[in-house]
C-alpha positions in Angstrom: -18.6 17.2 -22.0 -20.6 13.9 -21.9 -20.9 10.4 -23.1 -24.4 9.4 -24.1 -26.2 6.0 -24.4 -29.5 5.9 -26.4 -31.8 2.8 -26.5 -34.8 2.0 -28.7 -36.9 1.4 -25.6 -36.5 2.5 -22.0 -34.3 0.3 -19.8 -33.8 0.0 -16.0 -30.2 0.5 -14.9 -28.8 -0.2 -11.5 -25.0 0.0 -11.7 -22.2 1.8 -13.5 -18.6 0.6 -14.0 -15.9 2.8 -15.6 -12.5 1.5 -16.5 -10.2 4.5 -17.0 -8.1 4.6 -20.2 -5.6 7.3 -19.3 -5.3 11.0 -18.6 -6.4 12.7 -15.4 -9.3 12.2 -13.1 -12.9 13.1 -13.9 -15.9 14.3 -11.8 -19.5 14.5 -12.9 -22.8 12.7 -12.7 -24.9 10.0 -14.4 -28.2 11.4 -15.8 -31.3 9.8 -17.2 -33.9 11.0 -19.6 -37.0 9.7 -21.4 -36.8 12.1 -24.4 -33.1 13.0 -24.6 -33.9 16.6 -23.8 -34.8 16.8 -20.1 -32.4 15.0 -17.9 -32.5 14.1 -14.2 -29.5 13.2 -11.9 -29.1 9.6 -11.0 -25.8 9.6 -9.1 -22.4 11.3 -8.8 -19.4 10.1 -10.7 -15.8 10.3 -9.6 -13.0 8.5 -11.5 -9.5 9.1 -10.2 -6.2 9.1 -12.0 -5.7 5.7 -13.6 -3.0 3.4 -12.1 -1.1 0.7 -13.9 -3.9 -1.9 -13.5 -6.6 0.6 -14.7 -8.5 0.0 -11.5 -12.3 0.0 -12.3 -14.6 2.5 -10.5 -18.0 1.2 -9.8 -21.2 2.4 -8.1 -24.7 1.1 -7.7 -27.9 3.1 -7.2 -31.7 2.6 -6.9 -33.0 1.3 -10.3 -33.3 4.2 -12.7 -35.4 4.0 -15.9 -34.7 5.9 -19.1 -34.3 5.7 -22.8 -31.2 8.0 -22.8 -28.4 7.9 -20.2 -25.7 10.5 -20.1 -22.4 10.6 -18.2 -21.8 14.3 -17.9 -18.3 15.4 -16.8 -17.2 18.7 -15.2 -14.1 20.3 -16.7 -11.5 21.0 -14.0 -8.7 22.6 -16.1 -6.6 21.4 -19.0 -5.7 18.1 -17.3 -9.3 16.9 -17.0 -9.9 17.7 -20.7 -7.6 14.8 -21.5 -9.7 12.2 -19.6 -10.5 9.0 -21.6 -12.0 5.7 -20.8 -11.3 2.1 -21.7 -14.7 0.8 -20.8 -18.1 2.1 -19.6 -20.6 -0.5 -18.5 -24.2 0.6 -17.6 -25.9 -2.4 -16.2 -29.2 -3.7 -14.9 -27.4 -5.9 -12.4 -26.0 -4.9 -9.0 -22.2 -4.2 -8.7 -20.3 -3.8 -5.4 -19.3 -0.1 -5.0 -15.6 0.5 -5.5 -15.0 -3.2 -6.1 -11.8 -2.4 -8.0 -10.2 -1.0 -4.8 -11.7 -3.8 -2.7 -10.3 -6.5 -5.1 -6.8 -5.0 -4.9 -6.5 -3.3 -8.3 -5.2 -0.2 -6.6 -4.0 0.9 -3.1 -7.0 1.7 -1.1 -9.3 0.2 1.6 -12.7 1.7 1.3 -15.2 0.7 3.9 -17.8 -2.0 3.1 -21.2 -1.1 1.7 -23.5 -1.6 4.7 -26.8 -0.5 3.2 -29.8 -2.7 3.8 -30.0 -4.2 0.3 -32.2 -7.3 -0.2 -29.8 -10.1 -0.9 -32.4 -12.1 -2.7 -32.4 -9.4 -5.4 -28.7 -8.9 -5.9 -26.9 -12.0 -4.7 -25.7 -15.1 -6.5 -26.7 -18.3 -4.7 -23.3 -20.0 -4.1 -24.8 -23.4 -4.7 -25.6 -22.4 -8.3 -22.0 -21.6 -9.2 -20.4 -24.2 -11.4 -16.6 -24.6 -11.8 -16.1 -25.1 -15.6 -12.3 -25.5 -15.4 -12.6 -29.2 -16.3 -14.8 -28.3 -19.3 -12.0 -26.5 -21.2 -9.8 -28.1 -23.7 -6.0 -28.0 -24.0 -6.2 -24.6 -25.8 -8.5 -23.1 -23.1 -11.7 -23.2 -25.1 -14.9 -24.0 -23.3 -16.6 -27.2 -24.3 -19.8 -27.3 -22.2 -23.3 -28.4 -22.8 -25.1 -25.8 -20.6 -28.2 -26.9 -18.8 -31.4 -25.0 -19.6 -31.6 -21.5 -18.2 -29.7 -18.2 -18.3 -26.0 -18.5 -17.5 -23.3 -15.9 -17.0 -19.9 -17.4 -17.9 -16.9 -15.7 -16.2 -13.4 -16.6 -17.3 -10.7 -15.8 -14.7 -7.1 -15.5 -15.7 -3.9 -13.8 -14.8 -1.3 -11.8 -16.7 1.8 -9.8 -15.8 1.1 -6.1 -15.0 3.7 -5.2 -17.6 5.7 -3.0 -15.2 9.4 -2.9 -16.0 12.3 -2.5 -13.5 13.6 1.0 -13.3 16.0 2.6 -13.5 18.2 0.0 -15.1 20.7 -0.3 -17.9 19.3 -1.7 -21.2 20.8 -5.1 -20.7 19.4 -5.4 -17.2 15.9 -4.2 -18.0 12.9 -6.5 -17.8 9.6 -7.2 -16.0 9.3 -6.5 -12.3 9.4 -9.6 -10.1 6.2 -11.0 -8.6 6.2 -9.6 -5.1 3.6 -12.1 -3.8 5.7 -15.2 -4.7 8.5 -16.6 -2.6 9.7 -18.6 -5.7 10.0 -15.3 -7.6 11.9 -13.6 -4.8 14.3 -16.6 -4.7 14.9 -16.3 -8.4 15.6 -12.6 -8.1 18.0 -13.1 -5.2 19.8 -15.9 -7.0 20.0 -14.1 -10.3 21.6 -10.9 -8.8 22.5 -10.7 -5.2 24.1 -14.2 -4.8 26.5 -13.1 -7.5 27.2 -9.8 -5.8 27.8 -11.5 -2.4 30.0 -14.1 -4.0 32.2 -11.4 -5.5 32.4 -9.6 -2.2 33.7 -12.8 -0.6 34.9 -12.1 3.0 33.7 -8.5 2.7 30.1 -9.6 2.8 28.7 -8.7 6.2 31.6 -6.3 6.8 32.2 -3.7 4.0 29.0 -4.9 2.2 26.8 -4.6 5.2 23.3 -3.8 4.0 20.8 -4.5 1.2 18.2 -1.8 0.7 14.7 -2.1 -0.7 13.9 1.4 -1.8 10.5 3.1 -1.7 8.0 1.0 -3.7 7.2 2.6 -7.0 5.9 -0.2 -9.3 2.2 -0.2 -8.6 -0.2 -2.9 -7.4 -0.8 -6.6 -8.0 -3.6 -8.8 -6.7 -2.7 -12.3 -7.9 0.1 -14.8 -8.0 0.2 -18.4 -9.3 -0.2 -19.9 -5.8 -2.7 -17.3 -4.5 -5.5 -19.8 -4.1 -3.3 -22.1 -2.0 -1.8 -19.3 0.0 -5.3 -17.8 0.6 -6.7 -21.1 1.9 -3.7 -21.6 4.2 -4.0 -18.1 5.7 -7.7 -17.6 5.8 -8.9 -21.2 6.3 -11.3 -21.5 3.3 -11.2 -21.9 -0.4 -11.6 -18.5 -2.3 -12.7 -20.1 -5.6 -16.5 -20.0 -5.0 -16.3 -16.3 -4.0 -14.2 -15.1 -7.0 -17.1 -13.5 -8.8 -17.0 -10.9 -6.0 -13.7 -9.7 -7.4 -15.7 -8.6 -10.5 -18.2 -6.7 -8.4 -20.8 -9.4 -8.2 -22.5 -10.4 -4.9 -22.0 -13.9 -3.8 -24.3 -15.3 -1.1 -24.9 -11.8 0.4 -23.4 -8.3 0.2 -22.0 -8.7 3.7 -20.3 -12.0 2.9 -18.9 -10.6 -0.3 -17.5 -7.5 1.4 -15.8 -9.8 4.0 -14.3 -12.0 1.4 -12.8 -9.0 -0.4 -11.4 -7.9 3.0 -9.7 -11.3 3.2 -8.4 -10.8 -0.4 -6.7 -7.5 0.6 -5.4 -9.0 3.8 -3.9 -12.0 2.0 -2.2 -9.7 -0.6 -0.6 -7.7 2.1 0.5 -10.8 4.0 2.2 -12.2 0.9 4.0 -8.9 0.2 5.4 -9.0 3.8 6.3 -12.7 4.0 7.4 -13.5 0.4 9.1 -10.2 -0.5 10.4 -8.2 2.5 10.5 -11.3 4.7 12.4 -13.4 2.3 15.0 -10.6 1.6 15.4 -10.2 5.4 16.0 -13.9 5.8 18.7 -14.0 3.0 20.4 -10.8 4.4 20.7 -12.4 7.8 22.0 -15.7 6.4 24.9 -13.7 5.0 25.5 -11.6 8.1 24.0 -8.5 6.6 21.2 -6.1 7.5 18.2 -5.2 5.4 17.1 -1.6 5.2 13.8 -0.5 3.6 11.6 2.5 2.8 8.4 0.6 3.4 5.9 2.8 1.6 4.8 3.7 -1.9 2.1 2.8 -4.4 1.8 -0.9 -3.7 -1.1 -2.5 -1.9 0.7 -3.7 1.2 0.9 -2.7 4.9 3.7 -0.2 5.6 4.1 -0.9 9.3 4.3 -4.7 8.6 6.7 -4.4 5.7 9.0 -2.1 7.7 8.8 -4.2 10.8 10.8 -6.9 8.9 13.8 -4.5 8.4 16.8 -4.0 10.5 16.9 -0.4 9.5 13.4 1.1 8.8 13.8 4.2 6.7 12.0 7.3 5.3 13.2 10.0 2.9 13.2 13.8 2.6 14.1 16.2 -0.2 16.1 19.4 -0.4 13.8 22.3 -1.3 10.9 20.9 0.8 9.8 21.2 4.3 10.7 17.6 5.1 8.4 14.7 5.7 7.7 14.4 9.5 4.9 11.9 8.8 7.5 9.6 7.1 9.8 10.1 10.0 7.1 9.1 12.4 6.3 6.0 10.4 9.9 4.8 10.3 10.6 5.7 14.0 7.4 4.0 15.1 8.6 0.8 13.4 12.0 1.1 15.0 10.7 1.8 18.5 8.2 -1.1 18.5 10.6 -3.5 16.9 13.6 -2.7 19.1 15.7 -1.2 16.3 18.5 1.3 17.1 18.6 3.1 13.8 15.9 5.1 12.0 17.3 5.8 8.6 16.4 8.4 6.0 17.4 8.9 2.4 18.5 12.4 3.1 18.5 15.7 1.3 17.5 14.1 -2.0 17.1 16.7 -4.8 15.4 16.9 -8.1 17.2 18.5 -11.1 15.6 21.8 -10.2 16.6 21.7 -6.5 20.1 20.2 -7.2 22.5 21.8 -9.6 25.2 22.3 -6.8 22.9 24.9 -5.2 22.7 23.2 -1.8 25.1 23.9 1.1 25.2 23.2 4.9 23.6 26.5 5.9 20.6 25.7 3.7 20.3 22.0 4.6 20.9 22.0 8.3 17.3 23.2 9.3 15.8 20.6 7.1 17.8 17.9 8.8 16.9 19.2 12.2 13.2 18.9 11.4 13.7 15.3 10.4 15.6 14.5 13.6 12.7 15.9 15.5 10.4 13.5 13.6 12.3 10.5 14.8 15.1 10.0 12.3 18.5 9.1 13.8 20.6 8.2 10.8 21.1 10.3 7.6 21.9 8.3 4.5 23.0 11.0 2.0 21.5 10.9 -1.5 24.0 11.1 -2.8 27.9 10.8 -2.9 29.0 10.2 -6.5 32.4 8.6 -7.3 34.8 11.2 -8.7 37.6 9.4 -10.5 39.5 12.5 -11.7 41.7 14.8 -9.6 41.6 17.8 -12.0 37.9 18.0 -13.0 35.2 19.8 -11.0 32.4 19.7 -10.2 32.6 16.2 -11.7 30.3 13.3 -12.1 26.6 13.3 -11.2 24.0 10.5 -10.8 21.7 11.9 -13.5 19.3 14.5 -12.2 18.8 13.1 -8.7 20.4 13.9 -5.4 22.0 16.8 -3.7 25.7 17.0 -4.6 27.8 15.8 -1.7 31.4 14.9 -2.7 34.9 16.2 -2.5 34.5 18.4 -5.6 31.9 20.8 -4.1 33.2 24.2 -3.0 32.1 23.8 0.6 33.7 20.4 1.1 36.4 21.5 3.6 34.5 24.2 5.5 31.5 21.7 5.6 33.5 19.5 7.9 31.9 21.3 10.9 28.4 20.3 9.7 29.5 16.7 9.3 30.9 16.7 12.9 27.6 18.2 14.1 25.6 15.4 12.3 27.9 12.7 13.6 27.7 13.9 17.3 23.9 14.5 17.2 23.1 11.2 15.6 25.2 9.4 18.1 23.1 10.9 20.9 19.8 10.2 19.1 20.8 6.5 18.6 21.8 6.0 22.2 18.5 7.3 23.8 15.1 5.7 24.1 12.0 7.4 22.8 9.4 8.4 25.4 5.9 8.0 24.1 2.5 8.2 25.9 0.2 6.7 23.4 0.4 3.6 21.2 -1.9 3.8 18.2 -3.1 0.5 16.8 -3.2 1.0 13.0 -5.9 -1.7 12.6 -6.1 -4.9 10.6 -7.4 -3.7 7.2 -5.1 -3.7 4.2 -3.5 -1.9 2.6 -2.6 0.3 5.6 -0.2 2.8 7.0 0.2 5.1 9.9 -1.6 8.5 9.3 0.1 11.7 10.2 -0.7 13.2 13.6 -3.7 15.1 12.3 -5.1 12.0 10.7 -5.2 10.0 13.9 -8.5 9.5 15.6 -8.6 10.8 18.2 -5.8 13.3 17.6 -3.2 13.1 20.3 -3.5 16.0 22.8 -0.9 18.7 22.6 2.2 17.8 24.6 1.7 14.0 24.2 3.7 11.9 21.7 2.9 8.5 20.2 4.0 5.5 18.2 1.9 3.3 15.9 1.9 -0.5 15.6 0.4 -3.1 13.3 -1.5 -6.3 14.3 1.6 -8.5 14.1 3.4 -6.3 16.6 0.4 -6.1 18.9 -0.1 -9.9 18.9 3.5 -10.9 19.4 5.3 -8.1 21.3 2.9 -6.1 23.5 2.1 -7.1 27.1 1.2 -5.3 30.3 3.3 -4.5 33.4 2.1 -2.2 36.2 -0.7 -1.0 34.1 1.5 0.1 31.2 1.9 -1.5 27.8 5.4 -2.8 27.5 7.6 -4.3 24.7 10.5 -6.7 25.1 13.1 -4.0 24.3 12.0 -1.6 27.0 9.6 0.6 25.2 6.4 1.3 27.2 3.2 3.4 26.8 0.4 4.5 29.0 -2.5 4.0 26.7 -3.4 1.8 23.6 -5.6 3.8 21.2 -7.8 2.1 18.5 -8.4 3.8 15.2 -12.2 4.2 15.2 -13.2 0.9 13.6 -15.9 -1.3 15.1 -14.5 -4.4 13.4 -11.9 -6.7 14.8 -10.9 -10.3 14.1 -11.3 -12.8 17.0 -7.5 -13.2 17.3 -7.0 -9.5 17.9 -10.1 -9.3 20.1 -8.7 -12.0 22.4 -5.4 -10.1 22.6 -7.3 -6.9 23.6 -9.2 -8.8 26.3 -5.9 -10.2 27.6 -4.4 -6.7 27.8 -7.4 -5.2 29.5 -7.5 -8.0 32.0 -3.9 -7.4 32.7 -4.6 -3.7 33.6 -4.0 -1.9 30.3 -6.0 1.2 29.4 -7.5 0.9 25.9 -9.4 3.7 24.2 -11.6 3.1 21.2 -15.0 1.9 20.0 -16.4 -1.5 21.1 -15.8 -4.1 18.4 -19.1 -5.3 16.9 -18.1 -7.9 14.3 -15.2 -9.4 12.4 -14.2 -7.9 9.1 -13.1 -11.4 7.9 -15.1 -14.2 6.4 -12.9 -16.7 8.3 -15.0 -18.6 10.8 -18.2 -17.2 9.3 
């Protein structure tokens, strides 16, 4: 299968941009030909499953000349046969590789392109960029007498992603809230939770004890109305002259553009943390309640940072699976480094195929034990459904989701022993303090998370346990005492391990120097440069 471009005369191409239109992923190669018969390979193509924002895939290559260009795709089963594309742009100009991910159109943080590419050939001189905002009329039409020369006009705008809130009753369905905007979070809280809390009255903070932000399942966003203002406040410079880099173009130099895009991703993650999770935590505490969260999903934020704002960091695990020890380690690392007593888990969740009243304590206990071993210390059953009738069994469900745990199941009374076992074991787990040897710094790049044990570099030696931390925790909570890394709540570690990157911001570099001067042992590559354009 292929898509072919034919031109009257040979052209020189240097870049390829593909915007997916749906279906599954596709793998293949770009080929060039002079006669349309004999083709030569130019570069590999890989387009992943499209996300909500249709994240563009881009690559650049040494200029290739041909009259016919072909995108040839390899079939990988029925799914790949349904691949389709919204746009394919074969261009003579340079485009930053993977600029869609780098500009926050999807969750991912690919490394910068560090090839030795002549900036004079590919870069836009920043002094030649003209802001035409004032040249548009009230209806947004450009009214500009362009000076002589060749100009590329780029119009930047913003639009809702179109994602709806789910699951929800029809009368409560609408667009998802802007997670990067504090004003949007305020409106969401006022429009829903203020009413719930008011109706709870004196029970708020007592019977109504916690607000939960579930696992994030509404995809990415990379803009908000006040993004420019927030960016300048956090990064220290105006992003406007560099915005063409978010379209894959090079501004000033490839290195400068890559560092600007790093700042874009860093700002997006900071806004998620401060204006969404952070705002909800503030409002919960103002009403004497806790905030719990499962700080992971398909959004472009930092899991450790988002979870660090919760009183009860959480994970999840499903009946019919082997559990998720990596999720348990993420949640428990957050709890240990933030001084939280509870590590929660949405527990024994089941799909329609693994539910159906098939689960029972003998089947579920080993799964729960695995999750305790991963760091979980509080089960939050998914789910217990209200059963209003005394003569109907098995009774109400919550649609297809959740293992059935209510008084109508056949094992309810004999299951009392399992419940006692859970209560006693969790009490002990909640009273103890984790003993870890290594503290892994997850780095500063966004979006980010804590890899599973096998994904850490270097991998922890057998018999040694670890936690992970983000930059905010490292900067504000970690110090040194008697050669060990210590936190205010008593946690301590023998070694701080960096995750293989040679880039570090000056703020974190100064903290590292402080820790080393204080006697800390730090393992990792020597930082060579800052990933940020701040202070450039």
